[in-house]
C-alpha positions as CSV (number, residue, x, y, z in Angstrom):
1,M,3.0,-17.8,-21.0
2,E,5.1,-17.8,-17.8
3,P,3.7,-16.0,-14.7
4,T,5.4,-12.8,-13.9
5,Q,7.2,-13.4,-10.6
6,G,5.0,-12.9,-7.6
7,T,2.1,-11.3,-9.4
8,G,0.0,-14.2,-10.8
9,M,0.0,-12.3,-14.1
10,T,1.3,-13.7,-17.4
11,D,3.3,-12.1,-20.2
12,D,0.1,-12.2,-22.3
13,A,-2.0,-10.6,-19.5
14,P,0.1,-8.1,-17.6
15,V,-2.9,-6.5,-16.0
16,V,-5.6,-8.5,-14.2
17,R,-8.8,-6.7,-13.2
18,T,-11.1,-8.4,-10.6
19,T,-14.4,-7.0,-9.5
20,V,-14.4,-7.1,-5.7
21,Q,-17.7,-5.4,-5.0
22,I,-20.8,-4.1,-6.9
23,T,-23.2,-2.2,-4.7
24,P,-26.4,-0.5,-6.1
25,L,-27.1,2.8,-4.4
26,A,-30.9,2.7,-3.8
27,P,-32.2,5.3,-4.0
28,A,-29.7,6.7,-6.4
29,H,-27.2,9.0,-4.8
30,P,-26.3,12.4,-6.4
31,T,-22.5,12.3,-5.8
32,A,-20.7,15.6,-6.3
33,A,-17.4,14.7,-4.6
34,V,-15.7,11.8,-3.0
35,E,-13.5,12.4,0.1
36,V,-10.9,9.7,0.6
37,R,-9.5,9.0,4.0
38,R,-6.8,6.7,5.3
39,I,-7.8,5.7,8.8
40,T,-5.8,3.8,11.4
41,M,-7.3,2.1,14.4
42,A,-5.1,0.7,17.2
43,P,-5.5,-2.9,18.3
44,G,-8.8,-3.5,20.1
45,V,-10.4,-0.1,19.4
46,A,-14.2,-0.3,18.9
47,A,-15.8,2.4,16.8
48,G,-19.1,1.8,18.6
49,L,-22.6,2.1,17.1
50,H,-22.6,4.9,14.6
51,I,-24.1,6.2,11.4
52,H,-22.8,8.3,8.4
53,N,-24.7,11.0,6.6
54,C,-23.5,9.7,3.3
55,P,-22.7,6.3,1.7
56,V,-19.2,5.1,2.6
57,F,-17.2,2.5,0.7
58,G,-13.9,1.2,1.9
59,H,-11.3,-1.4,1.8
60,I,-8.9,-2.9,4.4
61,V,-5.2,-2.1,3.8
62,E,-3.7,-4.0,6.7
63,G,-5.0,-5.7,9.8
64,S,-8.7,-6.7,10.4
65,V,-12.0,-5.6,11.8
66,H,-15.2,-7.1,13.1
67,F,-17.9,-5.6,10.8
68,Q,-21.7,-5.5,11.1
69,V,-24.3,-3.3,9.4
70,D,-27.9,-2.8,10.7
71,G,-28.5,-6.1,12.4
72,G,-27.0,-8.1,9.4
73,P,-24.5,-10.9,9.9
74,E,-21.2,-10.1,11.5
75,S,-18.0,-10.7,9.5
76,V,-14.3,-10.3,9.9
77,L,-12.8,-8.1,7.1
78,R,-9.1,-8.6,6.3
79,A,-6.5,-6.9,4.1
80,G,-8.0,-6.6,0.5
81,D,-11.6,-6.9,1.6
82,A,-14.1,-4.2,0.6
83,F,-17.1,-2.9,2.6
84,Y,-20.1,-0.6,2.3
85,E,-21.8,1.4,4.9
86,P,-25.1,2.9,3.7
87,A,-26.0,6.5,4.6
88,D,-28.1,6.7,7.8
89,A,-27.8,2.9,8.5
90,P,-26.7,1.9,12.0
91,I,-23.2,0.4,11.9
92,A,-23.2,-2.0,14.8
93,R,-19.6,-3.0,14.6
94,F,-16.4,-1.7,13.0
95,D,-14.1,-2.9,15.7
96,A,-10.3,-3.4,15.2
97,T,-9.1,-6.9,16.1
98,D,-6.0,-7.5,18.3
99,E,-3.8,-6.6,15.3
100,G,-5.4,-3.2,14.6
101,V,-6.5,-2.0,11.2
102,V,-5.6,0.5,8.5
103,F,-8.3,1.1,5.9
104,M,-9.3,3.5,3.2
105,G,-12.8,5.1,3.4
106,Y,-14.4,6.7,0.4
107,F,-17.2,9.2,1.4
108,L,-19.7,9.9,-1.4
109,L,-20.7,13.5,-0.8
110,E,-23.6,15.6,-2.3
111,D,-22.9,19.1,-3.4
112,G,-21.7,21.2,-0.4
113,Q,-22.0,18.2,2.0
114,E,-19.4,17.5,4.7
115,P,-19.0,13.9,6.0
116,E,-20.4,13.5,9.5
117,I,-20.6,10.6,11.9
118,G,-23.3,10.3,14.5
119,I,-24.9,7.9,17.0
């Protein structure tokens, strides 16, 4: 059972599945579509206080951000980290560090809904 070079997988287990995040949607969200966006923020760019009209999940592809939701603890998210921004919750920080950030955002949309961002 030798690891496959550079993957951490073995010949007996060529696929490894790891749960990164489980987030209950309370109240339940009637998702009709998911819009996926690849977003790039230059080094030092701060998104500023904002809200989304729908739940947003995402993960960091490269770089890092300072992240804080609705008065909760601040954290630094790095490549591979997942995040969740609840609908209508103030996002206090989503600020690129000095290395900038590329992330994927998954917007859970109701029937006929368009993703919107507000303050």
